N, C-alpha and C positions, 0 to 999 in steps of 0.2 A: 646445624648439622643439615646434612644434603636432604633435600626432600625428595620422595619417589611418587612420582603422580601415575596412577594406572589408566591408561589411557588406550582405548581400542585401537585397532589397526585393520584397514581395508574394510571386509564385509562384516568385520564383527559389529553389535548393535550395542548403542550405549541404553541402559536400562535406569530410568529414574522414576521416582513418583511425582505425584504433582504439586505439591508445597515447594514455593521457591526455596526453603532453606536448602531443600532436597537436591537441586540441581547442582548444588555444590560437593555432593558425594558422587564418585564416578564408578560406580561397581560396573563391570563387562566382562562379557565372554571374551575367549583368545586374547587375556590380557597380554599386554606389554607394556615395559618402562621407556619411555621416551628419554634417552641419555645422550642422543647425537642429534646435530642439524639435520641429518639424513632423516631422522625418525620424524622431527617436527615438520619437515619438509613434506614427508608422505601425509601425515596427517591432517594437515593444513590443507594440503593438494587436493585430497581425496573429496573434502567437504567444499574447497572451492570449485573443483570441477562439477560438481551438482549443481551450483547456482550459474555457472557460466555456459552450461551446455544445455539446450533445449531436451526437455522430456527424460533429462537425466534424474535420478534420484540421488540426492549427496550421500555422503558418510554420515551426515547427519540430519536428521528433520526428514518432513516430505518432500515432494515434488513440488516445486514451486515454494517451497519451503519460506521464501521472503516473505511471500502474499499468499497464504494456501487459499485453494479454490473455493472452499466451505464459507471462508471469510469476505471474498470477492461477491459471491450471493447475499451474504448477510449486509453488507454495506449498502448493496445496492436495494435490497428491500428495505431497508431502512431509511431510503432516499427518496427522491420526489419526481424521478424521471421516467418512470413507467406507470401507466394508468391502471394502478391494481384492481382498483373497483370493477373496470371493464374486463382486465385479464383474467380475474378470477373465475367471472362467469363464462367467459367465450373463449378462453383457451386454456387455464390451469385444469380445472375440474372436469375434463373432459373425458370419454372412453378413449379415444385415441392417443392420450397422453403416454407416449412409449416411456418418458423419464418420470411418471408419475411420481412425487414423494407422498401421495396420500393426503387425504384432507389436513390431518395434523401436521403433517411437515409444512404444507402451506401457511396454516395457522401460526406456526411457531416463528417463519420467517415474516409475516406479513404483519403481526402482531407484536413485533418486539418482544417475543419469547423464545429465541434463540439462546441457548445457554452452552451448547456443543462447540460453537465456533468461537466465543468467547475462551473457553477451558483449553482450547488447542491453541489458541494466540498466545494464553499466558504460559501455558505448560513448553510450548515448543522454543518460542521467544527466550524463555529463562534457560531452557537445557542448553541451547546454543552459547547463550552468554556463559554458562556455567564451563561449557566444553572450553571456548577461549578463553574466560580466564585460566584454565587449568595449564592451557598450553604458554600463556603469558607469564603464568610464576615459573613454569617449568625451563625458561628462557634463562632465568637467572643460573641454572645448574647446566646449561649447556655451554662446553668450553671449546667445541671445535667449528662455531659459528663464526664468519668472516664477519666483520662490521656491516658491509652492505648487506648479508644473508640475514644479521640481525633486524635491520631497518625494512627490510623486505617482508620478515614474516611476521613483526611486532605491528610495524605499519598498517599491516592487511588486518591482522588480527583486532587493533584498536578502531578501525575504520567500521568492520563488521560489528563490534560490539556497542560502538555508538548507534549505528543504524537500528540494533533491536531495542537498544533503550529507549532511543526516540519514539518507535511504533508504540512500544508499551504505556509510555507516558501520554502519546495522543490519544490512545485507544481508551485508558484506562483512567486517568486522571478527571475527575471534574475541571471543567476551564476555568471556573471562576473562583475557585478554592485554592488558596496559594498552599496550604500546606498539604492538600490532598496530592501528592506528588505518586510514585511508585516505590517499591523497595529498591535498594541497591547495594549489593555487595559485588566487590571486584576481587577477591582474591579464593583460593584454595589454601589447603593444608592447615598447619597449626592455628588453633583458636578457632577451628569452623564451628567446631560442637557446641552448641549452648548460645551461638549469637543470636542477636535479638535484628529482627527483621521489620521495622515499622516503616511507615511510609517515608520519604523524605520528601521535602517540600520542593515545589516546581523550580525554583531557583538552584535547590542543590542539585538535581536531575540535569538541569541543564548545564551546569557548572561543569559534572561530572561528562556529560556528552561532549561539549566544547574541548575540555582538557584532552580527550581521546583524540577529537579530530586535528586540533592545532599541534599535537604531538606526530601525528600521522603525517601533516604537511611540513614541520619540521625536517623529518625523516626524508618526504620526499624532495627537501631542497638539496639534499646531501647524496640522496641515492635513488636511482632511476628505478622504475619497477622492472621487474624479472619479466623478460619476454615470454609470452606463452603460458605463464602462471599466475601472476597476480591478477586481482579482478577488480575491487574495490579500491585497490592502493593505486590511486589513478588520479591526476592532477585534475581531470574534468568533474569525475564523481567525486570526490572529497568537496572540491568548491562547490558544487551543485547541492549535497548533503547539507552544506554548512548554510546555503541560503534558505534551503527548507528550514532547516532548525531555527534560524533568525527569524525568517518569515511566521511561522506558529508562535515562536515565542513574542513575537511584537504585540500580539493582541492578548497576552495570556497575563496571570497575575505577576510573570516573573520580567514583565517588559523592561525595557532599558530604552533611554533615547537614541542610544546608538545602533538599535537592532535593524532599522529600514535602511541604515545607511552601509551597516553589513549586509544585509540582502543583496543591495544595489552592487556593492564590490563583488561579492562572491557570484551573482548569477552572471555579472559581464565576464567574468573569467570561465565561468561553466559555459557561456555561449560563444565564447572565441574559435570561431571558424566552423562553427556547428550550423549556422543558417542555411547555408547551401547543402547540408545533407536533410534539411527536413521535408518529408515527403508531401508534395502538393496535389495530389490526386488520389482518389478514392484505390485504387490498385496500389499506388506506390505506399499508402497507409497502411495496406492490409500487409503487403510485403515486409515493409520496415518493423512493423510492430507485432510480426511473428517471427520475427528474427532472421528474417530472409534477406536482411541486406546488410552486408559486412560494413557497409560505410555510414550506417545510421549510428551515432554516437549514444545508444543507451543500452543499459543490461535490460534484454529480453527472457523471459520465462515462461514456458508452455507447460501445461499439465500432459502427463501421458494417459489421460482416461480421455476415450471420446466422449464427447457429451458430458464433459464435468461440469459445464454451466448450463445445461441444456432445460433442467427444470425451471429455470427463472427467465433464460432469455431467450429459448425458443430450441426446438429439436434439432440435432446436428442431422436429422435425415428428412430436412422439410425440402431440399431439391430433389430427391430422388421421387417422392410422388406427394404432390400437395393433397392435404385433408387425409392421408394415410397416418402421419405420424405426427404427432404433438407431445409438447405445447407448440402451436406455431402462431404466427402473425401476431408478435407481442404488441398490443398498443402500447405506444408511448403516448406522455401527458400532451394534451393541448398546447399549455402553457410552454412545456419545453419545445414541442415542435415550431411553435410560433415565434421563437427567436432567430430562425433560420430566414435569412433572406434569400430569393432566388438566385441560384449560381454559385452558392456556397459548396464547396469541394465536398465537405462532410457529408452532406445530405445523402449524396450516392452510396457512401460507405454505411450509414447509418439506418437509412430508410427503404421500404421497398419500393416507395415512388415518392415524387416531390411533395412536401406536406402542404405548401402553399397552394391556393387554389384564386381564381382571377376575381373573387368576390372579397379576397382578403380573409376568408376564414379559414379553418383547418378541419379537414374531414376526415373520420375515422380510418377512410381507407387508406389516406395518404400518410398516417403517421403510426404504421406499424414496423416493428423493426425488422431489417434484412437478415434474411436466415444465415447469411455469411458474416455477421458481427456479433461479438467479437470472434474472430476465427482467423485461419491462415489462409482464408479465399478461395482455396481449392475446390473442383468439383470431384474430390477422391474420398469423400467421408472423413477427411480429417478436418473437421470443421466444427467449432463449440468445444474447442480444448480449452479457449481460454488464452488469451494473450497478456501476459503482465510485463511492462517495461519500466523500467526504474530509471531515474534521472534523463527522464526526455528534456529535450533542448526546448521544446515547448513550454513547458513547466517554468523553465527558467526565463524564459521570454514574460511571461505573465508575471512572473513574480518582480521582475525587473520593472515592469510598467506599473505595478502597485508600489513598489518602494517609490519611484520617482513622484509619483501622487502623492505619496504619504510625506515625501520630503518637499512638499510645497512647490514642486515643479511639474506642472500639469502640462506645459508645452512639451517637455520631453517625454512626459507618459503616452501623449496623444503618439508622438514621431514612433515612440517603439510600440505603441498598440497598432497602429497601422503597418508597420513594417511586418506584423504578425499577421494581421487581418488580410494583408496583401497576398499572403502564402493560403490563406482559404477562400480568396475571392469574397471577402463576406465586408466589403463595402469600407467605410472607414469612421473613425470616432471624431472628426471635424466637428468643432463646435461644441463639444461636451465639457462640462466642468463639473467640479463641486461632486455630489452625490450620484449624480446622473453617470459621470467619468468612471467613478468607482463601480457602478452597477456596471457596466458596459465590461468593465474587465472582470466580475464575477461570472456574466454571463458568458462571455468568452471562454472563462474556465469550464463552465458548465457544460458548453458545446462541444467543447475540445476532449472532456475526458470523461465522456459518459461511458459508463460500463468500464472504466480503470480503476480497477481495484477499489481503494478506499477514498478517493478524491473528493467524491461529491459529498459524500457524509461528513469529511473532515471540513470541507466549506462551510456545510449547514451549520456546523459546529463552532467553527472558528469567525465567521462573520454575523452569526446570530442574528439573522436578519427576515428569518421568515418560521410562520409555523406551521408543520406539516401537518393536515388532517387527513383522516380515513375512516370509512366507515363499510364494514365488511362482514358478512354472514359465514359463521362456520357451525355446523352442527345444530342448525335451526335456530341461533342465537346471534343478534347481531351486536359488532362491537363498534363502538364508535370513539376514535383516539385521536387526541391533540396533542401534537409535540412541539411546545413553544421552545424558543432560545433558551440555552442553559439547562434544558430539562434533564432530569436525571439520566434517560436513556443515552446523553451523550458522555456517559462514562459507564462502559460495559462493565458487568456484574462480576465480580472477583469470583473466581471458581470457588465452589463449596469446599474443597480437599484442603485449599490455601487456607481458608478460614479456620478448619478445623485443627490444621497443623501449625499456624501461626498465630498464636494469640496476640502478637502484637500489631497486627494489621488491623486498621479501620476499614471496614467493606463500605462500598458504594451504596448508599440509601437507595430504597424505593423500588428495587427490584424484588419481586414477589411472582414466581412461574404460576402463570394461569391455568387452570383445571378447566377441561371443555367438559 
């Protein structure tokens, strides 16, 4: 029997409740049934336009829907690059803080007490998966689509679905518990009501993700992307995402001996022809990461709210009148600043001045965050919107170096790492071996991806090499926190609405909201 799926068109808004069961229901305003290839193209295209163009709100989800601004701040707040103990008293809770989140806002961010950002990630990512599920199922009933269109539409949908499932797994699954993956359901229509939505295991979720990506690669082998339409249905992006999936999987409970060989294979393909496009100066970085270099081979998104990241990274108005608008001069940690060697191209982009001193020590005055990072680097007020770049070739470079190291080819790893370090004028890795070589790769990741969405938080989770400590005072009470490897805080809290509506889900333990 033919299935009719109710899907919104153009400006209509999808409305869902928060439970992951309910992302399968598709009530909408301005309802229309998708019955032709043109309908599918329009619906999918309206979503893709929003993720491919700067500051565009997509058909579905918020601006920067792939990495919401609130989650970028949360992941940085849960990491170790900013000196929060110093920032709290010197910059954040000051009367000139134009973007003040108030004391409780900073307490929630800095004490691992932010429940709104995880709720948004869970709800929005599952809603988009539900939207893609509905389109994929509806394609069974579309009779006027050419074989090429079917590949271009379904291939695009499956890569996007794989991306969102992967991020949900990274964010909400404890990294050391094999059975504690995430709920996954891939269909709509008959049989939806009453289905059970328990967590699948890590291995089961990875199998689903890789099946989507391999299917898309098979389609890509016979059908090229539609110019000006397809976004993630791209040879470079699919291989890059596959490298990321295998890289994260390789240290997880689902790891297999072939994982790092797969990382190497897919990272090498993702890097083909990309090295020459990697920016090598601060101005080039800001331009590329702001989506203003059409030759830079990454997907860049930008918030359309000026000052979106200002509460954590510093006011977007610092350049207008120093001291008048805060927070300003955000202090970065001494440990982080000490990783940079003189002449490193990233220093000019990230720091107000060179963090190094003649005596080899790092002064507070030299390790404050530049007002133009992360930003588009203009002096027109369009700063601190926040830049998100997915599938950076820089990431593929460092994944490749680690894969070579893990595959017992340290010489190849050093060659690859030196090629990357040369782009940053960051010295060489010559003479390093064993854990020292791996740590150098991790350090390069930390320097390269400062303020870059979720990367440092995921590295802390994946490598499990560091305990993050923090002593902060809020409301006349001092909170001493220690987050060790495999701490419960590396698996974000499952939203309360999900636990209320889905009796089959097992919550992430340990999360108890703080009361001030």
